[in-house]
N, C-alpha and C positions, 0 to 999 in steps of 0.2 A: 784859489791857492790849493795845490795838490797836498795830500797828506804828507808826502815825503818832504816837500819844500817847507811846509809849515813847521814840521818837526825840526828840520835843520835850522831854519830861521830862528826859532825860539831857543834852541840850544846855543847858537852862536851869539845871540844878543844877551843872554843871561848875565855873563860877567860884566858887560857894559852897563846893563840895567842896575845891577847891584852896586857897582862903583858910583853910579850917578845919583842914587837915591839920597834924598834930603834927610839925613839922620837926625837933624835937630828937631824933627817933628815927633820923634819917638817919645821923648820925655813928657811933653804935654799930653800925648795920648795915654801913656801909662798913668799919669796923674789923674786923668779923667775917669779911668776904669778901676782905680785902686780899691774901691770898696767892695768889689765883687769877688766871689770865690772861684768862679770859672768864667772864661770868656768864650762865647759862641761866636765864631767868625764865619761870615759868608763872603767868599772870594768869587767875584763875578768875572767870567771870561778867564778862568784859571789856567787854561792851557795845560802845560806840563808841570805846573806847580811852582813856578819861579817865585811868585809873590809870597807863597807860603814859606819857601826855604829862606827867603830874606827876612821876613817879618816875624815868624814864629819864635826864633831864638831871642828876639829883642823885646818881646812882650813879657811883662813881669808876672803874669798870672798863668795858671794852668789853662789850657785852651782845648776846644774842639772846633776843628775847621770843616766847613762844607765847601768843597771845590766844585764850582758850577761852570759847565761849559757845554757847548753844543756838540763838541767833537769827542766821541768816546775813545778814539785812538790816541788822542793827546792825553786825555785823563788817565789812560792805562799806564802811562809813564810816570804818574805821580806816586808819591810815597804811599806804601801800603802799611799804615800804622793805625793803631786804635783811635788816635785822636783825629783821624782824617776820614771824612765821608766824601765819596765822589758821586756827583749827580749830573747826569746828562740831560740837558734841557735847552729850550730856546729862551734867550733873554727877553724877548717880547712877551712870552707867556709868563715869565716871572713877574712882570709888571701888571699884566692885565688878565692873566689866566688863573688856572687852578693852583699853580705853583706859588702864588703869593704868600701861602702859609710859611714858606721858607723865610720870607722877609720878617714875619712876625715872631719867629723863634730865633732871633739873632741879637747879639749885643754889640757887634761891630760889622759894618759893611765895608769891604775894601775891593779894589780892582787896580790893575796895572795896565797901562797902555790901552785903555778902553774908551775913556770919555771923548776923545777926539773923533771916534768912529760913530758915536750915537747922535741922535737928533735932539733938539731942544725939548719937544714934547715928551720923549722917552725919559730924558734926564729929569724933567720937571716931575714926572710921575714917580720916579725913584726917590727924588728928594722929598716928595710928599710922604712916602712911606717911612723914610728915615726920620723925618721930623715928627710924624705921628707917634713914633715910639721913643722919641727923645734919646736916640743912640748916636754914637759917633760914626763918622765915615772918613776913610783914608783912601784917596785916589792918587795913584802915583803915575809919573811918566806920561803925562798928557802932552802931546806935541804942541809947541807954542808958535810954530810958523817961522822960526829963525834957523837958517842954515848958513854956516860960514866956513871958509877954508883959509888956511894960512900956508903960503901966500894966496891972496884973492885973485880972481880973474874977472874979466868984464862980463862973462856969461853967468856968473853966480846968481846975481839978482834976478835975471830973467828966469832961470831955472827955479829959484825959490818961489817966485810969483806963480808960475805954472803949477808947481807941486801943490801950493796952497789952494789954488782953484780946485784941483782934483780932490784935495783933502776934504773939501766942503760938499762933495758929491755924495749921493746916497750909498751908504755901506750896509744897507739892509734894515735901517730904522727910519728912513726918510732922510732929507738933506742933513748931512753931518755937521756938527759944530766945528770940527776941524781945529784950527789954531785958536779959536775963540773959546774952546771948551772949558779950560780951567777958570778963566775970568768969569764966564757965564755962570759956572757952578758956584763960584765964590759969591757972586752977586745974589743968586737965588737963596743960598743958605743964610746970608746976612739979612735978607728980607724976612726970614723966619726967626731972627734973633740969635742965630748961632754965632759962636766965635770961630773965625776962619783964619787959618794960617796958610799962606801960599809961599812956596820956596822953589827956586830954580833947581833943576836936576838935569843938567845937560849931559849928553854923551860927549866925551872927548876921545876921539878915535885917532890912533896913530898907525905907524907902519906895522905894528905887531898884531893888528886886527884886519888884515887884508881881506880875508874871506868875508867877514861881516861887511866891510866897506863895499866889496864887489856886489854882494846881494842888495845892499841898501841903495847903491847908486844905480844899479840896473832897474830897480823898482821905481826910483825917482824918474829916470829918463823915460821909462815906459809910461808912467802917469803923466808927465809933462807933455810928452808927444801926443798923448791921447786928447788933451784939451787944447793944445796948440800945434796941430800937425804941420803948420807952415814953418815951424821952428824945429822940426824933428831932426834935421841934419845938423843944426847947431848944437842941439842937446847931445846927439850921438858923438860929435866931436869933443864936446866937453867931457863926456864919459871916457873916451879914449885917452884924452890928455891926462885926466886925473889918474887913471889906472897906470899909465906909464910913469907918472911922477909920485906914486903913492908913498914911496919910501921917504920922500922929502916934504910931504904935506901933512897937515893936521886938519881934521874935519870935526867941526862942532855942530851938534844937532840939539836945538833947544827943546827942553821939556820942563814941565812944572809938576810938583807934588802939592797936593791940597789935603789939609786936615780940617774937618768941620766938627765942632764940639757943641753940644747943647749948653746954653748959658745957665 
């Protein structure tokens, strides 16, 4: 993904992300950290700081955020405030390298739109670090594998299936958890005795978000065609039909938010 495309994509998706977030998870999170004087928050894959902008005003305590991302250009767009530190680094090094110290100096680990990209071993290692410190974790907007349009078409299911195959391919961490990420994460935390809350946080996109839909659908068709090249023409036609009728269609993209709290 080019720097320009990544920045545009993150900017376009931020309103949809914030609208979709499961706000009912905030109260139990605030209750869990109520005894502290300040909250040190580590935001993984922070990008342009969208998760910080959503969550920071909703937390009841004074905070210091560390925004961690591999892309210095994206981090350069984040807030320049005393309560925010920007760290450029590799998420793989955070788990197994010298940067593990960041995990030990944290009261809350959070991420948005990350878990479906990582592998089971990577997530296992992260969960082990979280559990060892008995701290909470909040992971938002993990893709859950469900795409739907109103009105539906006969190609919708075929596209969803192909997209989900691609979602499970290697995104740099090994075979990705893809649509299974949220449920896998919940299972692993529960095995460690954590209280886990999972809430749906779907995107609901209408005609007023055409640019976001165009980028999203283009990415889907490219991914689906890569894993099922024999159906590339069908997927391309699906894309053309959707773009022509976008003013009259609603697009729903399933996500889940997960809050894990030490018992």
